[in-house]
C-alpha positions as CSV (number, residue, x, y, z in Angstrom):
1,M,-14.1,-3.4,10.9
2,N,-17.0,-2.2,8.8
3,G,-16.4,0.8,7.8
4,C,-12.7,0.9,6.5
5,I,-12.7,0.2,2.1
6,F,-10.0,-1.5,2.5
7,C,-11.6,-4.0,4.7
8,R,-14.5,-4.1,2.6
9,I,-11.8,-5.0,-0.6
10,A,-9.9,-7.5,1.1
11,G,-13.0,-8.7,2.2
12,G,-14.6,-9.2,-1.2
13,Q,-17.8,-6.3,-0.9
14,V,-16.0,-3.9,-2.5
15,P,-15.0,-4.3,-6.5
16,A,-11.0,-3.5,-6.7
17,N,-8.7,-4.4,-9.6
18,I,-6.0,-7.0,-7.5
19,I,-2.4,-7.0,-8.7
20,A,-1.2,-9.7,-6.3
21,R,-2.8,-11.9,-2.9
22,D,-2.4,-14.0,-0.3
23,D,-3.6,-15.0,3.4
24,D,-1.7,-11.8,4.1
25,V,-1.6,-9.1,2.1
26,I,-3.3,-7.7,-1.0
27,A,-2.3,-5.2,-3.4
28,I,-4.4,-2.9,-6.0
29,E,-4.1,-0.3,-8.8
30,D,-5.0,3.1,-7.4
31,L,-8.2,4.4,-8.1
32,N,-6.4,8.0,-8.1
33,P,-3.3,7.2,-9.6
34,Q,0.1,9.2,-9.1
35,A,2.2,7.8,-11.5
36,P,1.9,5.2,-14.2
37,S,2.3,3.0,-12.0
38,H,0.4,3.3,-8.8
39,T,-0.6,0.3,-6.0
40,L,-1.8,0.4,-2.7
41,V,-0.2,-2.9,-0.9
42,L,-2.2,-3.4,2.4
43,P,-2.2,-6.1,4.9
44,V,-5.6,-7.9,4.6
45,A,-5.8,-8.0,8.5
46,H,-6.8,-4.3,9.7
47,Y,-4.6,-2.0,11.4
48,A,-4.8,1.8,11.3
49,T,-1.0,3.1,11.1
50,I,1.9,1.7,10.4
51,V,3.1,1.9,13.8
52,D,0.5,0.0,15.1
53,L,0.9,-2.6,12.0
54,T,4.7,-3.1,13.6
55,R,4.0,-2.7,17.2
56,A,1.3,-5.9,16.8
57,E,2.8,-7.7,14.3
58,P,6.8,-7.2,12.3
59,A,6.5,-10.0,11.0
60,L,3.7,-9.0,8.6
61,A,5.6,-5.4,8.5
62,A,7.9,-6.6,6.8
63,R,5.9,-9.1,4.3
64,L,4.3,-6.0,3.5
65,M,7.5,-3.8,2.4
66,T,8.4,-7.4,0.6
67,V,5.7,-7.4,-1.3
68,A,6.1,-3.6,-2.3
69,S,9.3,-3.3,-3.3
70,Q,8.8,-6.9,-5.4
71,L,6.2,-5.1,-7.2
72,G,7.2,-2.1,-7.5
73,S,11.2,-4.0,-9.3
74,E,8.6,-5.5,-11.0
75,R,6.8,-2.1,-12.5
76,G,10.0,0.0,-12.3
77,G,12.6,-1.7,-13.6
78,E,16.0,-1.0,-12.7
79,R,15.0,3.0,-13.3
80,G,13.2,2.8,-9.8
81,F,10.1,3.2,-7.4
82,R,9.2,5.2,-4.6
83,L,7.8,3.4,-1.1
84,V,5.3,5.7,0.3
85,V,3.8,4.9,3.4
86,N,1.4,8.0,5.1
87,T,0.9,8.0,9.2
88,G,-1.3,10.1,10.6
89,E,-3.4,13.4,9.7
90,Y,0.0,15.8,9.4
91,G,1.7,12.4,6.9
92,G,-1.2,13.2,4.5
93,Q,-2.9,9.5,5.8
94,T,-6.2,9.7,4.6
95,V,-7.5,5.7,4.6
96,D,-7.1,4.4,8.9
97,H,-6.3,1.3,6.9
98,V,-1.7,1.1,6.5
99,H,-1.1,0.5,3.6
100,V,2.1,1.0,1.3
101,H,2.0,3.4,-2.4
102,V,4.0,1.5,-4.6
103,L,4.9,4.6,-7.5
104,A,6.6,4.2,-10.6
105,G,6.4,4.9,-14.1
106,R,8.1,8.4,-13.8
107,R,10.8,10.7,-12.3
108,M,9.6,11.0,-8.8
109,S,10.7,15.1,-7.4
110,W,11.6,15.9,-3.8
111,P,10.7,16.9,-1.9
112,P,7.7,14.7,-1.9
113,G,5.3,17.4,-0.3
């Protein structure tokens, strides 16, 4: 999608600090970090929400979570990390391209918001 910032990042039109990438998934540093380590993991292909992704490509949804979990383990270590997927307006989604937030490096509070 032309106007989607994450599609433009995945397509190389917009620069980003890329942490990991393969043919299906890209991981980038968040520009507005909410923890000492805040990475976004997203599919290269455009899917608006996690619901859309899991319905269309369940294996890709699993891959997205696998990469997010691996990065969380690397960045959070034994102390832990948090994975967040915001979905829809009430879920706090602000970019209509599914992405997993990987937060690490500090103690997380509950409830989150």
